C-alpha positions as MATLAB code, in Angstrom:
seq = 'MSAVVAEQASTTPTSDTGIREGAFGNARALSCRECGHRVDLGPHYACPECFGPLEIAYDFPAVTREEIEAGPRNIWRYKALLPVPADIEQSPNMEPGFTRLLKAHNLGRELGIDNLWVKDDSTNPTNSFKDRVVACALSAAREFHSKVFACPSTGNLANAVAAAGARAGIKTVVFIPSNLEQPKQVNSAVYTDSLVAVNGNYDDVNKLASEIAGEEDGWAFVNVNVRPYYAEGSKTLGYEIAEQLGWRLPDQIVIPVASGSQLTKVHKAFQELIKLGLVEEKPYKVYGAQATGCSPVSVAYKGGVDAIRPVKPDTIAKSLAIGNPADGIYVLDICRETGGAVEDISDDEVREAIVLLARTEGIFTETAGGTTVGVLKKLVESGQLDPSLETVVINTGHGLKTLDAVAGSVGPRATIDPSYAAFTATGIA';
ca = [
       5.525   18.267   -3.199;
       3.497   20.100   -0.560;
       2.142   18.432    2.544;
      -1.472   17.323    2.293;
      -3.703   16.442    5.206;
      -6.008   13.523    4.352;
      -8.980   12.780    6.594;
      -7.539   14.816    9.476;
      -8.352   13.191   12.815;
      -8.497   14.698   16.277;
      -7.363   11.482   17.933;
      -3.725   10.375   18.140;
      -2.412    7.088   19.490;
      -1.000    7.350   22.996;
       0.248    4.995   25.672;
      -3.243    5.138   27.219;
      -4.625    3.082   24.353;
      -2.088    0.303   24.851;
      -0.661    0.929   21.390;
       2.990    1.897   21.071;
       3.717    5.342   19.651;
       4.022    5.204   15.859;
       2.681    1.648   15.663;
       0.355    2.635   12.833;
       2.530    5.187   11.116;
       0.550    8.181    9.901;
      -2.824    6.629   10.758;
      -4.593    8.675   13.408;
      -8.014    7.122   14.016;
     -10.746    4.906   12.668;
     -13.503    6.790   10.859;
     -16.995    5.560   10.014;
     -17.768    5.592    6.279;
     -21.422    6.328    6.977;
     -21.638    8.880    9.795;
     -18.036   10.061   10.133;
     -17.769    9.147   13.834;
     -14.170    8.536   14.917;
     -12.767    6.058   17.395;
      -9.261    5.321   18.640;
      -7.114    2.949   16.644;
      -7.746   -0.578   17.846;
      -9.193   -3.955   16.800;
     -12.545   -2.432   15.828;
     -14.450   -2.710   12.573;
     -17.991   -1.423   13.238;
     -18.994    2.096   14.228;
     -20.369    2.206   17.797;
     -22.839    4.918   16.751;
     -24.420    3.563   13.560;
     -22.727    0.151   13.030;
     -21.297    1.366    9.721;
     -17.881    0.118    8.537;
     -14.760    1.752    9.933;
     -11.742    2.704    7.866;
      -8.377    4.298    8.546;
      -8.076    8.090    8.816;
      -4.603    9.542    8.229;
      -2.575   12.697    8.650;
      -0.206   12.314    5.710;
       3.133   14.152    5.634;
       4.680   15.476    2.436;
       5.647   12.471    0.305;
       7.705   12.691   -2.869;
       8.055   10.350   -5.819;
      11.782   10.170   -5.162;
      11.265    8.975   -1.578;
       8.906    6.254   -2.738;
      11.186    5.142   -5.579;
      14.112    4.843   -3.136;
      12.152    2.353   -1.029;
      12.181   -1.459   -1.211;
      10.679   -3.184   -4.256;
       7.616   -4.326   -2.329;
       4.577   -2.679   -0.734;
       6.654   -1.124    2.027;
       7.899    1.526   -0.413;
       4.454    3.046    0.320;
       4.627    2.604    4.104;
       4.051    6.333    4.707;
       0.584    5.840    3.186;
      -0.283    2.664    5.130;
      -1.224    1.918    8.782;
       2.167    0.367    9.575;
       5.198    1.466   11.622;
       8.261    3.083   10.063;
      10.319   -0.009   10.925;
       7.919   -2.463    9.241;
      10.655   -3.980    7.035;
      12.436   -5.284   10.129;
       9.565   -7.602   11.069;
       9.457  -11.024    9.362;
       6.939  -10.772    6.546;
       6.358  -12.097    3.037;
       7.432   -8.816    1.368;
       4.657   -8.831   -1.234;
       4.018   -6.362   -3.988;
       5.659   -4.450   -6.815;
       4.446   -7.101   -9.206;
       4.757   -6.677  -12.950;
       2.587   -4.434  -15.103;
       2.662   -5.968  -18.585;
       1.787   -4.298  -21.870;
      -0.760   -6.707  -23.341;
      -0.184   -6.182  -27.067;
      -1.592   -9.536  -28.172;
      -4.665   -9.497  -25.949;
      -5.273   -5.903  -26.904;
      -5.253   -6.772  -30.604;
      -7.596   -9.701  -29.962;
     -10.081   -7.498  -28.128;
      -9.603   -4.387  -30.230;
      -8.134   -2.313  -27.392;
      -5.390    0.085  -28.483;
      -3.517    0.424  -25.195;
      -4.006   -2.423  -22.713;
      -2.038   -3.417  -19.609;
      -2.315   -6.407  -17.268;
      -1.392   -5.889  -13.621;
      -0.271   -9.426  -12.806;
      -0.501  -10.100   -9.072;
      -0.091  -13.858   -9.518;
       3.639  -13.407   -8.847;
       3.143  -12.516   -5.172;
       4.612  -14.946   -2.578;
       1.498  -17.167   -2.402;
       0.457  -16.315   -5.959;
      -2.379  -13.874   -5.290;
      -2.977  -10.252   -4.340;
      -4.067  -11.376   -0.868;
      -0.445  -11.277    0.280;
      -0.736   -7.474    0.190;
      -3.716   -7.168    2.517;
      -2.469   -9.894    4.825;
       0.863   -8.101    5.310;
      -0.968   -5.034    6.639;
      -3.274   -7.159    8.781;
      -0.311   -9.022   10.266;
       1.333   -5.752   11.256;
      -1.855   -4.759   13.090;
      -2.153   -8.171   14.759;
       1.364   -7.792   16.116;
       0.596   -4.374   17.556;
      -2.558   -5.745   19.230;
      -0.495   -8.632   20.686;
      -2.823  -11.161   19.095;
      -2.138  -14.803   19.874;
      -3.934  -16.248   16.844;
      -3.900  -15.018   13.247;
      -7.035  -16.207   11.457;
      -9.483  -15.702    8.597;
     -12.581  -16.983    6.823;
     -11.655  -17.401    3.173;
     -12.622  -18.478   -0.333;
      -9.079  -19.784   -0.772;
      -6.459  -17.195   -1.664;
      -6.747  -15.401    1.664;
      -6.378  -18.694    3.531;
      -3.156  -19.390    1.607;
      -1.773  -15.936    2.375;
      -2.707  -15.951    6.071;
      -1.304  -19.424    6.665;
       1.992  -18.586    4.959;
       2.379  -15.178    6.607;
       1.620  -16.631   10.033;
       4.229  -19.324    9.526;
       6.829  -16.736    8.520;
       5.966  -14.552   11.505;
       5.897  -17.431   13.988;
       2.289  -16.862   15.069;
      -0.399  -19.547   15.331;
      -2.737  -19.491   12.330;
      -6.258  -20.882   11.962;
      -8.019  -20.594    8.600;
     -11.634  -21.418    7.783;
     -12.797  -22.335    4.270;
     -15.922  -23.715    2.577;
     -15.607  -27.506    2.421;
     -16.170  -27.522   -1.354;
     -13.189  -25.260   -2.060;
     -10.868  -26.222   -4.924;
      -8.422  -28.900   -3.793;
      -5.248  -26.992   -4.813;
      -6.257  -24.073   -2.591;
      -6.915  -26.423    0.324;
      -3.475  -27.984   -0.085;
      -1.874  -24.548   -0.462;
      -3.200  -23.640    2.974;
      -2.726  -26.958    4.752;
       0.946  -27.081    3.817;
       1.549  -23.964    5.949;
      -0.727  -24.740    8.918;
      -2.169  -27.753   10.712;
      -5.254  -25.711   11.618;
      -7.195  -25.598    8.362;
     -10.904  -25.925    9.142;
     -13.349  -26.851    6.359;
     -16.916  -25.712    7.026;
     -20.001  -27.212    5.415;
     -21.545  -24.175    3.728;
     -20.640  -21.282    1.460;
     -18.350  -18.347    2.213;
     -21.082  -16.337    3.902;
     -21.633  -19.240    6.337;
     -17.892  -19.395    7.012;
     -17.710  -15.643    7.553;
     -20.609  -15.748   10.006;
     -18.841  -18.453   12.023;
     -15.622  -16.420   12.050;
     -17.490  -13.363   13.331;
     -18.970  -15.444   16.161;
     -15.551  -16.797   17.122;
     -14.032  -13.302   17.006;
     -16.683  -12.157   19.478;
     -16.103  -15.047   21.874;
     -12.348  -15.678   21.786;
      -9.824  -13.188   23.167;
      -6.631  -12.542   21.274;
      -7.816  -13.731   17.879;
      -7.033  -11.425   14.953;
      -9.393  -12.278   12.098;
      -7.845  -10.363    9.227;
     -11.120   -9.624    7.433;
     -13.283   -9.265   10.536;
     -11.929   -7.466   13.619;
      -8.782   -6.101   11.924;
     -10.498   -5.495    8.583;
      -9.822   -1.714    8.447;
      -6.046   -2.368    8.481;
      -6.261   -5.387    6.203;
      -8.267   -3.525    3.547;
      -5.640   -0.793    3.243;
      -3.221   -3.275    1.680;
      -5.255   -3.223   -1.534;
      -4.352    0.435   -1.999;
      -0.851   -0.654   -2.967;
      -2.236   -2.092   -6.214;
      -3.366    1.407   -7.165;
      -0.112    3.004   -6.069;
       1.944    0.553   -8.098;
      -0.148    0.896  -11.244;
       0.263    4.673  -11.172;
       3.988    4.489  -10.465;
       4.608    1.829  -13.126;
       2.728    3.923  -15.688;
       5.193    6.748  -15.045;
       3.247    8.418  -12.225;
      -0.050    8.785  -14.029;
      -3.482    7.227  -13.793;
      -4.998    4.977  -16.476;
      -8.128    6.079  -18.304;
      -9.995    2.868  -17.426;
      -9.470   -0.009  -15.009;
     -11.315   -3.338  -14.655;
     -11.252   -4.962  -11.209;
     -12.801   -8.206   -9.929;
     -15.477   -7.885   -7.242;
     -15.834  -10.345   -4.369;
     -16.382   -8.359   -1.163;
     -15.727   -5.228   -3.224;
     -12.899   -4.045   -0.964;
     -10.185   -4.233   -3.623;
     -12.060   -2.001   -6.046;
     -12.877    0.605   -3.419;
      -9.288    0.728   -2.167;
      -7.732    1.042   -5.632;
     -10.017    4.030   -6.165;
      -9.001    5.381   -2.744;
      -5.341    5.002   -3.713;
      -5.848    6.996   -6.912;
      -7.568    9.757   -4.947;
      -4.784    9.860   -2.349;
      -2.129   10.132   -5.053;
      -4.015   13.073   -6.550;
      -4.374   14.820   -3.166;
      -0.682   14.327   -2.423;
       0.316   15.779   -5.781;
       2.048   12.557   -6.837;
      -0.061   12.235  -10.004;
      -1.939   14.715  -12.135;
      -5.665   14.819  -11.544;
      -7.674   13.376  -14.418;
     -10.960   11.551  -14.984;
     -10.833    7.751  -14.986;
     -13.466    5.044  -15.140;
     -13.684    2.094  -12.755;
     -15.370   -1.156  -13.825;
     -16.307   -4.106  -11.612;
     -16.300   -7.742  -12.766;
     -18.402  -10.606  -11.382;
     -19.371  -14.123  -12.417;
     -23.063  -14.480  -13.238;
     -23.452  -17.247  -10.638;
     -22.591  -14.732   -7.910;
     -23.325  -11.268   -9.241;
     -25.339   -9.310   -6.669;
     -23.464   -6.066   -7.374;
     -23.832   -6.394  -11.137;
     -27.545   -7.105  -10.745;
     -27.980   -4.005   -8.581;
     -26.014   -1.873  -11.037;
     -28.072   -3.019  -14.009;
     -31.275   -2.613  -12.051;
     -30.403    0.963  -11.115;
     -30.842    0.289   -7.402;
     -28.596    1.085   -4.442;
     -29.315   -1.939   -2.257;
     -27.458   -5.216   -2.727;
     -29.679   -8.277   -2.546;
     -27.687  -11.248   -1.167;
     -27.500  -14.380   -3.336;
     -26.432  -17.992   -2.908;
     -23.235  -18.420   -4.976;
     -23.203  -20.942   -7.811;
     -20.094  -20.394   -9.941;
     -16.674  -21.859  -10.692;
     -15.178  -18.495   -9.705;
     -15.093  -19.463   -6.039;
     -12.658  -16.717   -5.033;
     -15.361  -14.221   -6.053;
     -18.235  -16.225   -4.560;
     -19.348  -13.851   -1.819;
     -23.113  -13.632   -1.940;
     -23.394  -10.717    0.486;
     -20.443   -8.426   -0.348;
     -19.557   -6.055    2.488;
     -18.436   -3.238    0.185;
     -20.957   -3.833   -2.584;
     -22.797   -0.530   -2.149;
     -19.511    1.382   -2.291;
     -18.581   -0.420   -5.520;
     -21.846    0.801   -7.007;
     -21.119    4.367   -5.913;
     -17.608    4.402   -7.383;
     -18.491    2.781  -10.694;
     -21.415    5.131  -11.192;
     -19.533    8.251  -10.111;
     -16.572    7.559  -12.393;
     -18.731    6.635  -15.391;
     -17.772    2.955  -15.267;
     -20.026   -0.067  -14.843;
     -20.395   -3.468  -13.168;
     -20.770   -6.449  -15.496;
     -20.909  -10.238  -15.175;
     -20.226  -13.283  -17.374;
     -21.113  -16.979  -17.381;
     -18.829  -19.787  -16.204;
     -18.228  -20.844  -19.814;
     -17.085  -17.306  -20.605;
     -14.783  -17.429  -17.560;
     -13.140  -20.598  -18.907;
     -12.778  -19.092  -22.376;
     -11.158  -15.971  -20.963;
      -8.636  -17.994  -18.926;
      -7.497  -19.702  -22.117;
      -7.571  -16.424  -24.062;
      -5.234  -14.664  -21.620;
      -2.896  -17.664  -21.495;
      -2.656  -17.988  -25.276;
      -2.220  -14.288  -25.967;
       0.002  -13.102  -23.100;
       1.422  -16.248  -21.504;
      -0.361  -15.506  -18.204;
      -2.207  -18.381  -16.555;
      -4.901  -16.847  -14.393;
      -7.329  -18.400  -11.971;
     -11.086  -18.061  -12.331;
     -11.154  -14.550  -10.809;
      -8.777  -13.321  -13.497;
     -10.785  -15.189  -16.123;
     -13.850  -13.341  -14.890;
     -12.099   -9.982  -15.154;
     -10.686  -10.573  -18.640;
     -14.013  -11.996  -19.808;
     -15.864   -8.961  -18.472;
     -13.325   -6.706  -20.202;
     -14.171   -8.446  -23.480;
     -17.906   -8.066  -22.853;
     -17.544   -4.391  -21.945;
     -15.806   -3.684  -25.254;
     -18.346   -5.661  -27.264;
     -21.273   -3.918  -25.573;
     -19.784   -0.470  -26.036;
     -19.515    0.221  -22.306;
     -15.716    0.560  -22.418;
     -13.847    2.778  -24.888;
     -11.223    0.645  -26.705;
      -9.258    3.747  -27.730;
      -8.403    4.664  -24.113;
      -5.558    3.327  -21.963;
      -6.949    0.425  -19.957;
      -5.640   -1.713  -17.081;
      -7.078   -5.101  -16.121;
      -6.093   -6.757  -12.837;
      -5.146  -10.427  -12.591;
      -5.408  -11.347   -8.917;
      -4.174  -14.958   -8.823;
      -2.430  -17.880  -10.517;
      -4.230  -20.508  -12.572;
      -2.506  -23.414  -10.834;
      -4.940  -22.780   -7.981;
      -8.007  -23.536  -10.122;
      -6.830  -26.195  -12.566;
     -10.193  -27.970  -12.605;
     -11.782  -24.947  -14.259;
     -10.043  -25.628  -17.578;
      -8.817  -29.207  -17.185;
     -11.720  -30.529  -19.237;
     -11.244  -28.102  -22.115;
      -7.474  -28.180  -22.677;
      -5.004  -31.038  -23.054;
      -3.001  -32.940  -25.661;
      -4.063  -32.247  -29.229;
      -3.152  -35.799  -30.110;
      -1.573  -38.931  -28.660;
       0.750  -40.485  -31.247;
       3.373  -43.138  -31.778;
       6.992  -41.909  -31.752;
       7.312  -41.590  -35.545;
       7.530  -38.712  -38.000;
       4.647  -40.118  -40.003;
       2.427  -40.102  -36.935;
       3.407  -36.521  -36.234;
       2.617  -35.301  -39.752;
      -0.790  -36.932  -39.504;
      -1.703  -34.520  -36.692;
      -1.681  -31.575  -39.078;
       0.344  -29.449  -36.650;
       3.263  -28.849  -39.016;
];
């Protein structure tokens, strides 16, 4: 494979910046998505020129499939493509990633899709894809000598941050909406004694976190002041899908949309793999999935507009309940450019899809995964997705985190006396 320079930057980390040489691997600067202005690597997330979002700019070396395949069976096999040091495996971390990609024969037959795969990220250490992004954010927090590792969260991120902080031996503080599902609250509180429930929705929690980040020194908020590093962790989903498919890209992929960061980074990963010569270039379509009770990106897509109008979330899919998604406009761009779409479904359809995935593939997904599978079904039925093409759908978390979503619709078929006659009366046999 030949060397490829991606987003070449004129700035390199030096001792003058207070960052150790090689602390961010092949990352060279932070680059504004809007105006292209570059700043030194550091705990920055907004462009000083236009206030646009910053993201990592790299100078990638030649990378081969063989080098990647020889790496550990976690996200660090892709460390050359992430803003992390070469010795990242030596730091205590949760070692997330390289989760299973399952051929979904039964679900595919049910939906009429010839070639369907489920990327199941519920098997990560804290049972969601957030372990990926948190691992990259934690590496950055270490390099910035942060004293507190923190986040505003709709649940899964809080779980991942609390667990990763405990493993790393750094103080963690996580902020959540007070009406968050109880299992997710417990899953965070078991790792940290600094779980803070805020009266309000996620956007209120995020605003508070941004205020704290501006006032308190030494706090690394993973999705605020270290967001550029955090977001890069989602690229590993794209890398893994391509590698697990035999180093090729799928024809279509359906991805849940909360902030929109995951979708944009999976697309970025596919583009990087093409530029590096690791996969053959081909067209692919990207689809975004939202719940109707919080669907500002879907509404904008259907309305043919570029601006995202913030909404007040009202859905059981709380992990997707971000009414003012930071990357929403970029989701629109990608879905339109690739020929995909953004679609939404009702809460009842979310519940139905959770049960459908469980009873066809033995995968118990949370409400975000129910949203994605339900949108996949709707896309096929509406003719927006071609059922003859190879398709991947992403499951981002485990259903044990959102039991209440389906608790009222599933349960014992019958309660019987311990006798054969009582059993036969159920009609099961």
